[in-house]
DSSP file (Angstrom, degrees, kcal/mol; ACC not computed):
  #  RESIDUE AA STRUCTURE BP1 BP2  ACC     N-H-->O    O-->H-N    N-H-->O    O-->H-N    TCO  KAPPA ALPHA  PHI   PSI    X-CA   Y-CA   Z-CA
    1    1 A M              0   0    0      0, 0.0    11,-2.9     0, 0.0     2,-0.4   0.000 360.0 360.0 360.0 156.9  103.1   87.6  134.8
    2    2 A E  E     +A   11   0A   0      9,-0.2     2,-0.4     7,-0.0     9,-0.2  -0.893 360.0 177.7-108.4 139.3  104.9   89.6  132.1
    3    3 A I  E     -A   10   0A   0      7,-2.5     7,-2.5    -2,-0.4     2,-0.6  -0.998  21.2-142.1-140.7 136.1  103.0   91.3  129.2
    4    4 A T  E     +A    9   0A   0     62,-0.4    64,-3.0    -2,-0.4     2,-0.4  -0.886  23.9 177.6-102.7 122.0  104.4   93.3  126.4
    5    5 A V  E >   -Ab   8  68A   0      3,-2.7     3,-1.9    -2,-0.6    64,-0.2  -0.988  67.2 -14.2-128.2 125.7  102.2   96.3  125.4
    6    6 A N  T 3  S-     0   0    0     62,-3.0    -1,-0.1    -2,-0.4    63,-0.1   0.853 130.2 -50.7  51.9  39.5  103.1   98.9  122.8
    7    7 A G  T 3  S+     0   0    0     61,-0.4     2,-0.5     1,-0.2    -1,-0.3   0.428 117.4 106.5  84.9  -0.4  106.7   97.6  122.7
    8    8 A T  E <   -A    5   0A   0     -3,-1.9    -3,-2.7     2,-0.0     2,-0.3  -0.948  64.1-134.9-117.2 129.8  107.2   97.8  126.5
    9    9 A A  E     -A    4   0A   0     -2,-0.5     2,-0.4    -5,-0.3    -5,-0.2  -0.633  25.3-170.2 -80.6 136.8  107.4   94.7  128.8
   10   10 A H  E     -A    3   0A   0     -7,-2.5    -7,-2.5    -2,-0.3     2,-0.6  -0.978  19.2-143.9-128.8 140.3  105.5   95.0  132.0
   11   11 A E  E     -A    2   0A   0     -2,-0.4     2,-0.4    -9,-0.2    -9,-0.2  -0.922  27.3-178.7 -98.0 124.7  105.4   92.8  135.1
   12   12 A V        -     0   0    0    -11,-2.9     2,-1.0    -2,-0.6    -2,-0.0  -0.978  26.9-144.0-127.6 140.9  101.9   92.7  136.5
   13   13 A D        +     0   0    0     -2,-0.4     2,-0.3    14,-0.1    -2,-0.0  -0.766  53.8 127.5-103.2  86.2  100.6   90.9  139.6
   14   14 A V        -     0   0    0     -2,-1.0     2,-0.1     4,-0.0    -2,-0.1  -0.900  65.4 -89.6-136.2 162.0   97.2   89.8  138.5
   15   15 A E    >   -     0   0    0     -2,-0.3     3,-1.7     1,-0.1    46,-0.2  -0.477  38.2-121.6 -68.4 145.7   95.1   86.6  138.4
   16   16 A Q  T 3  S+     0   0    0      1,-0.3    46,-3.0    -2,-0.1    47,-0.4   0.780 111.3  54.2 -60.0 -28.6   95.6   84.8  135.1
   17   17 A D  T 3  S+     0   0    0     44,-0.2    -1,-0.3    43,-0.2     3,-0.1   0.402  76.7 120.3 -91.7   4.5   91.8   85.0  134.4
   18   18 A M  S <  S-     0   0    0     -3,-1.7    43,-3.2    42,-0.1    44,-0.2  -0.504  75.9-105.5 -65.0 131.2   91.7   88.8  134.7
   19   19 A P  B >>  -E   60   0B   0      0, 0.0     4,-1.6     0, 0.0     3,-0.9  -0.312  20.5-125.0 -59.8 140.0   90.4   90.3  131.4
   20   20 A L  H 3> S+     0   0    0     39,-3.4     4,-2.8    36,-0.3     5,-0.2   0.861 108.4  64.7 -52.3 -39.1   93.2   91.9  129.4
   21   21 A L  H 3> S+     0   0    0     35,-2.4     4,-2.7     1,-0.2    -1,-0.3   0.900 103.9  45.2 -53.5 -43.6   91.0   95.1  129.3
   22   22 A W  H <>>S+     0   0    0     -3,-0.9     4,-2.1    34,-0.3     5,-1.1   0.826 110.3  53.7 -74.8 -30.4   91.3   95.5  133.1
   23   23 A V  I  X>S+     0   0    0     -4,-1.6     5,-1.8     3,-0.2     4,-0.8   0.947 113.5  44.2 -62.9 -47.3   95.1   94.8  133.0
   24   24 A L  I  <5S+     0   0    0     -4,-2.8     6,-2.9     3,-0.2     4,-0.3   0.955 125.2  31.1 -61.2 -51.7   95.5   97.5  130.4
   25   25 A R  I  X5S+     0   0    0     -4,-2.7     4,-0.6     4,-0.2    -3,-0.2   0.952 130.4  29.3 -75.9 -51.9   93.3  100.1  132.1
   26   26 A D  I  <5S+     0   0    0     -4,-2.1    -3,-0.2    -5,-0.2    -2,-0.1   0.845 130.0  31.7 -85.2 -34.8   93.6   99.4  135.8
   27   27 A E  I  <<S+     0   0    0     -5,-1.1    -3,-0.2    -4,-0.8    -4,-0.1   0.844 132.6  26.4 -92.2 -36.6   97.1   98.0  136.1
   28   28 A L  T  4<S-     0   0    0     -5,-1.8    -3,-0.2    -4,-0.3    -4,-0.1   0.544  94.8-126.2-107.1  -9.0   98.9   99.8  133.3
   29   29 A G     <  +     0   0    0     -4,-0.6     2,-0.8    -6,-0.3    -4,-0.2   0.743  57.4 146.3  71.5  22.9   96.9  103.0  133.0
   30   30 A I        +     0   0    0     -6,-2.9    -1,-0.2    -7,-0.2    -2,-0.1  -0.839  18.7 173.9 -95.0 109.1   96.3  102.6  129.3
   31   31 A T        +     0   0    0     -2,-0.8    -1,-0.1     1,-0.2    -6,-0.1   0.350  48.9  95.4-106.3   5.7   92.9  104.0  128.7
   32   32 A G  S    S+     0   0    0     -8,-0.1     2,-0.3     2,-0.1    68,-0.2   0.951  73.4  71.6 -61.5 -49.6   92.5  103.9  124.9
   33   33 A P  S    S-     0   0    0      0, 0.0     2,-0.3     0, 0.0    12,-0.3  -0.533  81.8-151.3 -67.4 131.1   90.6  100.6  125.0
   34   34 A K        -     0   0    0     10,-2.3     2,-0.6    -2,-0.3    23,-0.1  -0.716  15.5-120.4-107.1 152.7   87.2  101.2  126.4
   35   35 A Y        +     0   0    0     -2,-0.3     0, 0.0     1,-0.2     0, 0.0  -0.825  46.8 150.8 -85.9 123.1   84.7   99.1  128.4
   36   36 A G  S    S-     0   0    0     -2,-0.6    -1,-0.2    62,-0.0    62,-0.0   0.698  72.1 -14.1-115.2 -70.1   81.5   99.0  126.4
   37   37 A C        -     0   0    0      0, 0.0    -2,-0.1     0, 0.0     0, 0.0   0.692  69.1-137.1-114.1 -27.1   79.5   95.8  126.9
   38   38 A G  S    S+     0   0    0      1,-0.0    -3,-0.0     0, 0.0     0, 0.0   0.455  88.1  81.7  80.4   0.7   81.8   93.4  128.6
   39   39 A I  S    S-     0   0    0     19,-0.0    -1,-0.0     0, 0.0    16,-0.0   0.090 105.9-106.7-125.9  22.5   80.6   90.5  126.4
   40   40 A A  S    S+     0   0    0      1,-0.1    15,-0.1    14,-0.0    18,-0.0   0.770  91.2 108.2  62.8  29.9   82.8   91.0  123.3
   41   41 A Q  S    S+     0   0    0     87,-0.0    88,-0.1    88,-0.0    -1,-0.1   0.733  71.3  44.5-106.2 -28.4   79.9   92.3  121.2
   42   42 A C  S    S-     0   0    0     86,-0.1    87,-2.8    87,-0.0    59,-0.0   0.819  85.8-138.9 -94.4 -30.8   80.5   96.1  120.8
   43   43 A G    >   +     0   0    0     85,-0.2     3,-1.7    -9,-0.1    62,-0.1   0.436  62.9 125.0  90.7  -0.7   84.2   96.3  120.0
   44   44 A A  T 3  S+     0   0    0      1,-0.3   -10,-2.3    57,-0.1    57,-0.2   0.756  76.8  51.8 -62.9 -22.3   85.1   99.4  122.1
   45   45 A C  T 3  S+     0   0    0    -12,-0.3    11,-1.1    56,-0.1    -1,-0.3   0.271  79.8 143.3 -95.8   9.9   87.8   97.3  123.8
   46   46 A T  E <   +C   55   0A   0     -3,-1.7     2,-0.3     9,-0.2     9,-0.2  -0.280  16.1 158.0 -63.0 130.1   89.5   96.1  120.6
   47   47 A V  E     -C   54   0A   0      7,-2.3     7,-3.0     5,-0.1     2,-0.4  -0.811  38.7-105.5-134.0 175.6   93.2   95.8  120.7
   48   48 A H  E     -CD  53  69A   0     21,-2.7    21,-2.6    -2,-0.3     2,-0.5  -0.897  18.2-166.1-106.9 139.4   95.8   93.8  118.6
   49   49 A V  E >  S-CD  52  68A   0      3,-2.3     3,-1.5    -2,-0.4    19,-0.2  -0.969  89.1 -20.9-118.6 111.5   97.6   90.8  119.8
   50   50 A D  T 3  S-     0   0    0     17,-3.0    18,-0.1    -2,-0.5    -1,-0.1   0.879 130.7 -50.7  51.4  41.8  100.4   90.2  117.3
   51   51 A G  T 3  S+     0   0    0     16,-0.3     2,-0.5     1,-0.2    -1,-0.2   0.329 113.3 116.9  86.5  -6.4   98.5   92.3  114.7
   52   52 A V  E <   -C   49   0A   0     -3,-1.5    -3,-2.3     1,-0.0     2,-0.3  -0.827  68.7-119.4 -99.3 130.4   95.2   90.5  115.1
   53   53 A A  E     +C   48   0A   0     -2,-0.5     2,-0.3    -5,-0.2    -5,-0.2  -0.494  41.1 172.0 -68.9 128.6   92.2   92.4  116.4
   54   54 A V  E     -C   47   0A   0     -7,-3.0    -7,-2.3    -2,-0.3     2,-0.8  -0.951  39.0-113.3-135.6 155.9   90.8   90.9  119.6
   55   55 A R  E >   -C   46   0A   0     -2,-0.3     3,-1.2    -9,-0.2     4,-0.5  -0.814  25.3-162.8 -89.6 110.3   88.2   91.9  122.2
   56   56 A S  T 3  S+     0   0    0    -11,-1.1   -35,-2.4    -2,-0.8   -36,-0.3   0.657  80.0  70.7 -73.7 -15.1   90.2   92.6  125.3
   57   57 A C  T 3  S+     0   0    0      1,-0.2    -1,-0.3   -37,-0.2   -35,-0.1   0.745 110.1  32.3 -72.3 -21.0   87.1   92.4  127.6
   58   58 A Q  S <  S+     0   0    0     -3,-1.2     2,-0.7   -39,-0.1    -1,-0.2   0.364  96.4  95.5-116.7   2.4   86.9   88.7  127.1
   59   59 A L  S    S-     0   0    0     -4,-0.5   -39,-3.4    -3,-0.2   -38,-0.2  -0.861  73.0-132.5 -97.9 117.2   90.5   87.7  126.6
   60   60 A A  B >   -E   19   0B   0     -2,-0.7     3,-1.8   -41,-0.2     4,-0.4  -0.435  13.7-127.8 -66.6 138.4   92.1   86.5  129.9
   61   61 A A  G >  S+     0   0    0    -43,-3.2     3,-1.4     1,-0.3   -44,-0.2   0.866 110.0  58.1 -55.5 -37.9   95.5   88.1  130.5
   62   62 A G  G 3  S+     0   0    0    -46,-3.0    -1,-0.3     1,-0.3   -45,-0.1   0.667 101.4  56.4 -67.6 -16.3   96.9   84.6  131.0
   63   63 A D  G <  S+     0   0    0     -3,-1.8     2,-0.4   -47,-0.4    -1,-0.3   0.450  76.3 116.8 -94.0  -1.9   95.8   83.6  127.5
   64   64 A V    <   +     0   0    0     -3,-1.4     2,-0.4    -4,-0.4     4,-0.1  -0.549  39.3 179.7 -70.7 122.6   97.7   86.5  125.8
   65   65 A D        +     0   0    0     -2,-0.4     2,-0.3     2,-0.1    -1,-0.1  -0.772  54.3  11.2-126.6  84.4  100.3   85.0  123.5
   66   66 A G  S    S-     0   0    0     -2,-0.4   -62,-0.4     2,-0.0     2,-0.3  -0.829 100.1 -37.5 139.5-178.2  102.1   87.8  121.8
   67   67 A E        -     0   0    0     -2,-0.3   -17,-3.0   -64,-0.1     2,-0.4  -0.605  50.7-140.3 -83.1 135.4  102.6   91.5  121.9
   68   68 A V  E     -bD   5  49A   0    -64,-3.0   -62,-3.0    -2,-0.3     2,-0.4  -0.791  15.0-168.2 -94.4 133.9   99.6   93.7  122.6
   69   69 A T  E     - D   0  48A   0    -21,-2.6   -21,-2.7    -2,-0.4     2,-0.2  -0.992   5.0-173.7-122.1 129.3   99.1   96.9  120.7
   70   70 A T    >>  -     0   0    0     -2,-0.4     3,-1.7   -23,-0.2     4,-0.5  -0.572  47.4 -89.8-107.6 176.3   96.6   99.5  121.8
   71   71 A I  H >> S+     0   0    0      1,-0.3     3,-0.9   -25,-0.2     4,-0.6   0.832 126.5  62.5 -55.3 -32.3   95.5  102.7  120.0
   72   72 A E  H 34 S+     0   0    0      1,-0.2    -1,-0.3     2,-0.1     3,-0.0   0.770 109.5  39.7 -65.8 -24.8   98.3  104.4  122.0
   73   73 A G  H <4 S+     0   0    0     -3,-1.7    -1,-0.2     1,-0.1    -2,-0.2   0.349  91.2  89.8-105.4   5.1  100.9  102.3  120.2
   74   74 A L  H << S+     0   0    0     -3,-0.9    -2,-0.1    -4,-0.5    -1,-0.1   0.943  93.7  27.2 -71.3 -47.7   99.4  102.2  116.7
   75   75 A G  S  < S-     0   0    0     -4,-0.6     5,-0.2     6,-0.1     7,-0.0  -0.047  90.8-102.3 -91.8-160.4  101.1  105.3  115.3
   76   76 A T  B >   -F   79   0C   0      3,-3.0     3,-0.5    -2,-0.0    -1,-0.1  -0.815  32.8-103.1-119.9 166.0  104.4  106.8  116.3
   77   77 A P  T 3  S+     0   0    0      0, 0.0     3,-0.1     0, 0.0    -1,-0.0   0.784 123.4  42.5 -58.3 -24.0  105.1  109.9  118.5
   78   78 A D  T 3  S+     0   0    0      1,-0.2     2,-0.3     2,-0.0    -3,-0.0   0.637 121.6  23.3 -99.0 -16.0  105.8  111.8  115.3
   79   79 A S  B <  S-F   76   0C   0     -3,-0.5    -3,-3.0     0, 0.0    -1,-0.2  -1.000  71.3-115.4-153.8 149.2  103.0  110.6  113.0
   80   80 A L        -     0   0    0     -2,-0.3     2,-0.1    -5,-0.2    -2,-0.0  -0.455  40.9-102.9 -75.3 151.4   99.6  109.0  113.0
   81   81 A H     >  -     0   0    0     -2,-0.1     4,-2.6     1,-0.1     5,-0.2  -0.412  39.9-106.1 -64.1 153.3   99.0  105.6  111.6
   82   82 A V  H  > S+     0   0    0      1,-0.2     4,-1.8     2,-0.2     5,-0.1   0.834 122.4  50.4 -56.0 -35.5   97.4  105.8  108.1
   83   83 A V  H  > S+     0   0    0      2,-0.2     4,-2.2     1,-0.2    -1,-0.2   0.917 109.4  50.0 -70.8 -42.5   94.0  104.7  109.6
   84   84 A Q  H  > S+     0   0    0      1,-0.2     4,-2.0     2,-0.2    -2,-0.2   0.917 110.5  50.6 -60.1 -42.6   94.2  107.4  112.3
   85   85 A A  H  X S+     0   0    0     -4,-2.6     4,-2.6     1,-0.2    -1,-0.2   0.894 109.5  50.3 -63.1 -39.8   95.0  110.0  109.7
   86   86 A A  H  X S+     0   0    0     -4,-1.8     4,-2.4    -5,-0.2    -1,-0.2   0.877 107.0  55.1 -66.6 -36.6   92.0  108.9  107.6
   87   87 A W  H  <>S+     0   0    0     -4,-2.2     5,-2.1     2,-0.2     4,-0.3   0.909 111.3  44.5 -61.2 -42.0   89.7  109.1  110.6
   88   88 A V  H ><5S+     0   0    0     -4,-2.0     3,-1.2     3,-0.2    -2,-0.2   0.935 111.7  52.8 -66.7 -46.4   90.8  112.7  111.1
   89   89 A E  H 3<5S+     0   0    0     -4,-2.6    -2,-0.2     1,-0.3    -1,-0.2   0.879 116.7  38.2 -56.9 -40.7   90.5  113.5  107.4
   90   90 A H  T 3<5S-     0   0    0     -4,-2.4    -1,-0.3    -5,-0.1    -2,-0.2   0.357 103.6-129.4 -95.6   6.1   86.9  112.2  107.3
   91   91 A Q  T < 5 +     0   0    0     -3,-1.2    -3,-0.2    -4,-0.3    -4,-0.1   0.917  45.2 165.9  46.7  53.2   86.0  113.6  110.8
   92   92 A V      < +     0   0    0     -5,-2.1    46,-0.1    45,-0.1    45,-0.1   0.924  41.2  83.4 -66.1 -47.4   84.7  110.1  111.7
   93   93 A A        +     0   0    0     -6,-0.3     0, 0.0     1,-0.1     0, 0.0  -0.310  38.0 160.5 -69.3 137.3   84.4  110.6  115.5
   94   94 A Q  S    S+     0   0    0     -2,-0.1    -1,-0.1     0, 0.0    -2,-0.0   0.557  90.7   1.0-108.9 -84.2   81.4  112.2  117.1
   95   95 A C  S    S-     0   0    0      1,-0.1    -2,-0.1     4,-0.0     0, 0.0   0.854  91.0-148.3 -73.5 -31.4   81.3  111.2  120.7
   96   96 A G    >>  +     0   0    0     -4,-0.1     3,-0.8     1,-0.0     4,-0.5   0.301  59.0 121.4  88.9  -8.8   84.5  109.2  120.1
   97   97 A Y  T 34 S+     0   0    0      1,-0.3     3,-0.4     2,-0.1     4,-0.3   0.893  82.1  34.0 -58.8 -43.7   83.9  106.4  122.6
   98   98 A C  T 3> S+     0   0    0      1,-0.2     4,-2.4     2,-0.1     3,-0.4   0.564  94.1  94.4 -86.7  -8.3   84.0  103.6  120.1
   99   99 A Q  H <> S+     0   0    0     -3,-0.8     4,-2.9     1,-0.3     5,-0.2   0.804  77.6  54.9 -65.9 -33.8   86.7  105.1  117.9
  100  100 A S  H  X S+     0   0    0     -4,-0.5     4,-2.3    -3,-0.4    -1,-0.3   0.936 113.7  44.3 -63.3 -41.1   89.8  103.5  119.3
  101  101 A G  H  > S+     0   0    0     -3,-0.4     4,-2.4    -4,-0.3    -2,-0.2   0.897 113.1  51.2 -66.0 -40.5   88.2  100.1  118.8
  102  102 A Q  H  X S+     0   0    0     -4,-2.4     4,-2.6     2,-0.2    -2,-0.2   0.935 111.8  46.9 -60.8 -46.5   87.0  101.1  115.3
  103  103 A I  H  X S+     0   0    0     -4,-2.9     4,-2.7     1,-0.2    -2,-0.2   0.909 112.2  49.6 -64.2 -42.8   90.5  102.2  114.3
  104  104 A M  H  X S+     0   0    0     -4,-2.3     4,-2.0    -5,-0.2    -1,-0.2   0.900 112.1  48.6 -64.5 -39.4   92.1   99.1  115.7
  105  105 A A  H  X S+     0   0    0     -4,-2.4     4,-2.4     2,-0.2    -2,-0.2   0.920 112.9  48.1 -64.1 -43.6   89.6   96.9  113.9
  106  106 A A  H  X S+     0   0    0     -4,-2.6     4,-2.7     2,-0.2    -2,-0.2   0.908 110.1  51.3 -64.4 -42.6   90.2   98.8  110.6
  107  107 A A  H  X S+     0   0    0     -4,-2.7     4,-1.1     2,-0.2    -1,-0.2   0.916 112.6  45.5 -62.6 -43.3   94.0   98.6  110.9
  108  108 A S  H  X S+     0   0    0     -4,-2.0     4,-0.7     2,-0.2     3,-0.3   0.914 113.2  50.9 -65.3 -42.9   93.9   94.9  111.4
  109  109 A F  H >X S+     0   0    0     -4,-2.4     4,-1.3     1,-0.2     3,-1.2   0.917 109.1  50.2 -59.5 -45.8   91.4   94.4  108.6
  110  110 A L  H 3< S+     0   0    0     -4,-2.7    -1,-0.2     1,-0.3    -2,-0.2   0.705  97.9  68.4 -71.7 -18.4   93.6   96.5  106.2
  111  111 A D  H 3< S+     0   0    0     -4,-1.1    -1,-0.3    -3,-0.3    -2,-0.2   0.793 113.8  29.7 -66.3 -26.4   96.6   94.4  107.1
  112  112 A V  H << S+     0   0    0     -3,-1.2     2,-0.3    -4,-0.7    -2,-0.2   0.560 132.7  30.9-109.0 -11.8   95.0   91.5  105.3
  113  113 A N     <  +     0   0    0     -4,-1.3    -1,-0.2    -5,-0.1    -2,-0.1  -0.743  54.9 169.4-149.1  95.5   92.9   93.3  102.7
  114  114 A D  S    S+     0   0    0     -2,-0.3    36,-0.3     1,-0.2    35,-0.1   0.306  80.9  47.1 -93.2  11.2   94.3   96.6  101.4
  115  115 A D  S    S+     0   0    0     35,-0.0    -1,-0.2     2,-0.0     2,-0.1  -0.344  79.4 169.6-142.3  58.2   91.7   96.9   98.6
  116  116 A P        -     0   0    0      0, 0.0     2,-0.1     0, 0.0    30,-0.0  -0.360  29.6-127.5 -77.5 151.6   88.4   96.1  100.2
  117  117 A T     >  -     0   0    0      1,-0.1     4,-2.5    -2,-0.1     5,-0.2  -0.426  32.2-104.0 -81.8 167.3   85.0   96.6   98.6
  118  118 A D  H  > S+     0   0    0      1,-0.2     4,-2.9     2,-0.2     5,-0.2   0.911 124.0  52.6 -58.1 -41.9   82.3   98.6  100.3
  119  119 A A  H  > S+     0   0    0      1,-0.2     4,-2.5     2,-0.2    -1,-0.2   0.894 109.2  48.5 -63.2 -40.2   80.5   95.3  101.2
  120  120 A Q  H  > S+     0   0    0      2,-0.2     4,-2.4     1,-0.2     5,-0.2   0.905 112.5  48.5 -67.0 -40.5   83.7   93.9  102.7
  121  121 A I  H  X S+     0   0    0     -4,-2.5     4,-3.2     2,-0.2     5,-0.3   0.949 113.1  47.6 -62.0 -48.4   84.3   97.1  104.7
  122  122 A D  H  X S+     0   0    0     -4,-2.9     4,-1.8     1,-0.2    -2,-0.2   0.916 112.8  48.6 -60.0 -43.9   80.7   97.1  105.9
  123  123 A A  H  < S+     0   0    0     -4,-2.5     4,-0.3    -5,-0.2    -1,-0.2   0.910 118.0  40.3 -64.6 -42.0   80.8   93.4  106.9
  124  124 A N  H >< S+     0   0    0     -4,-2.4     3,-0.9     1,-0.2    -2,-0.2   0.927 119.7  42.3 -73.0 -45.3   84.1   93.8  108.8
  125  125 A M  H >< S+     0   0    0     -4,-3.2     3,-1.5     1,-0.2    -2,-0.2   0.686  98.0  72.6 -81.5 -17.4   83.4   97.2  110.5
  126  126 A S  T 3< S+     0   0    0     -4,-1.8    -1,-0.2    -5,-0.3    -2,-0.1   0.648  82.7  73.1 -72.2 -11.6   79.8   96.4  111.5
  127  127 A A  T <  S+     0   0    0     -3,-0.9     2,-0.5    -4,-0.3    -1,-0.3   0.666  91.3  65.4 -72.7 -15.9   81.2   94.1  114.1
  128  128 A N  S <  S-     0   0    0     -3,-1.5     2,-0.2    -4,-0.1   -85,-0.2  -0.943  89.0-136.4-107.0 123.5   82.2   97.2  116.0
  129  129 A L        -     0   0    0    -87,-2.8     2,-0.4    -2,-0.5   -27,-0.1  -0.556  17.6-169.8 -87.0 142.8   79.2   99.3  117.1
  130  130 A C    >   -     0   0    0     -2,-0.2     3,-1.1     1,-0.1     5,-0.2  -0.949   7.6-166.2-129.7 109.6   78.9  103.0  116.9
  131  131 A R  T 3  S+     0   0    0     -2,-0.4    -1,-0.1     1,-0.3    -2,-0.0   0.755  90.0  59.4 -68.1 -22.9   76.0  104.5  118.7
  132  132 A C  T 3  S-     0   0    0      1,-0.0    -1,-0.3     2,-0.0   -39,-0.0   0.660 106.6-128.6 -79.9 -15.1   76.5  107.8  116.8
  133  133 A G    <   +     0   0    0     -3,-1.1    -2,-0.1     1,-0.1    -4,-0.0   0.862  53.3 151.9  75.1  36.9   76.0  106.0  113.5
  134  134 A T    >>  +     0   0    0      1,-0.2     4,-2.5     2,-0.1     3,-0.5   0.123  25.8 125.3 -86.8  24.7   79.1  107.3  111.7
  135  135 A Y  H 3>  +     0   0    0      1,-0.2     4,-2.7     2,-0.2    -1,-0.2   0.845  68.0  54.4 -54.9 -40.3   79.2  104.2  109.6
  136  136 A P  H 3> S+     0   0    0      0, 0.0     4,-2.0     0, 0.0    -1,-0.2   0.913 112.8  44.0 -61.8 -38.7   79.3  106.1  106.2
  137  137 A R  H <> S+     0   0    0     -3,-0.5     4,-2.6     2,-0.2    -2,-0.2   0.872 111.2  54.4 -71.4 -35.8   82.3  108.1  107.4
  138  138 A I  H  X S+     0   0    0     -4,-2.5     4,-2.6     2,-0.2     5,-0.2   0.945 108.6  49.3 -60.2 -47.2   83.9  105.0  108.8
  139  139 A R  H  X S+     0   0    0     -4,-2.7     4,-2.4     1,-0.2    -2,-0.2   0.930 112.4  47.2 -58.0 -46.9   83.6  103.4  105.3
  140  140 A E  H  X S+     0   0    0     -4,-2.0     4,-2.4     1,-0.2    -1,-0.2   0.887 111.8  50.6 -64.1 -38.7   85.1  106.4  103.6
  141  141 A A  H  X S+     0   0    0     -4,-2.6     4,-2.7     2,-0.2    -1,-0.2   0.903 110.0  49.5 -66.1 -40.5   87.9  106.6  106.1
  142  142 A V  H  X S+     0   0    0     -4,-2.6     4,-2.6     2,-0.2    -2,-0.2   0.913 111.2  50.0 -64.4 -41.9   88.7  102.9  105.6
  143  143 A K  H  X S+     0   0    0     -4,-2.4     4,-2.3    -5,-0.2    -2,-0.2   0.913 112.3  47.6 -62.5 -42.0   88.7  103.4  101.8
  144  144 A T  H  X S+     0   0    0     -4,-2.4     4,-2.6     2,-0.2    -2,-0.2   0.928 112.3  48.8 -64.5 -45.0   91.0  106.3  102.1
  145  145 A A  H  X S+     0   0    0     -4,-2.7     4,-2.4     2,-0.2    -2,-0.2   0.910 111.2  50.7 -61.3 -42.1   93.4  104.4  104.4
  146  146 A A  H  X S+     0   0    0     -4,-2.6     4,-2.4     2,-0.2    -1,-0.2   0.928 110.9  48.4 -61.4 -45.2   93.4  101.5  102.0
  147  147 A K  H  X S+     0   0    0     -4,-2.3     4,-1.7     1,-0.2    -2,-0.2   0.919 112.4  48.8 -61.1 -43.4   94.2  103.8   99.1
  148  148 A N  H  X S+     0   0    0     -4,-2.6     4,-0.5     1,-0.2    -1,-0.2   0.843 109.9  51.8 -68.3 -33.3   97.0  105.4  101.1
  149  149 A L  H >< S+     0   0    0     -4,-2.4     3,-0.8     1,-0.2    -1,-0.2   0.915 109.6  49.9 -66.4 -42.3   98.4  102.0  102.1
  150  150 A R  H 3< S+     0   0    0     -4,-2.4    -2,-0.2   -36,-0.3    -1,-0.2   0.840 113.4  45.6 -65.4 -33.1   98.5  100.9   98.5
  151  151 A S  H 3<        0   0    0     -4,-1.7    -1,-0.2     1,-0.2    -2,-0.2   0.494 360.0 360.0 -90.7  -2.5  100.3  104.0   97.3
  152  152 A A    <<        0   0    0     -3,-0.8    -1,-0.2    -4,-0.5    -2,-0.1   0.480 360.0 360.0 -79.8 360.0  102.8  104.0  100.1
């Protein structure tokens, strides 16, 4: 099957029902998306398919219809994505394990709502779990990214 990830087309010889997460990690060597729970509950595996945040641990590779973007493809080689920059500014990450999924969820969320309230941020971002409990910093980073998107 052919799959386009971060702008590059790849031919992979896998079963159609193999989870996208394992295609990314094991077949393509893209390790930004993490295995967390395996049941699409924690969000560590979040990637974008045509800009929409999806849980790659439960999406069969054969069901991918569109371009996949991982944390590695979110920014450019020369600059961080606005959400990545806000994460750095607010020192969101502690252990960092969930952060690629958090960032991907935030970027997709801000594509449809660039002026979210605290309640909207909390509701959207609480679907991605952070064992370190950096939710207050996540909220502030999302607010900063939203402000920077609006002023760009």
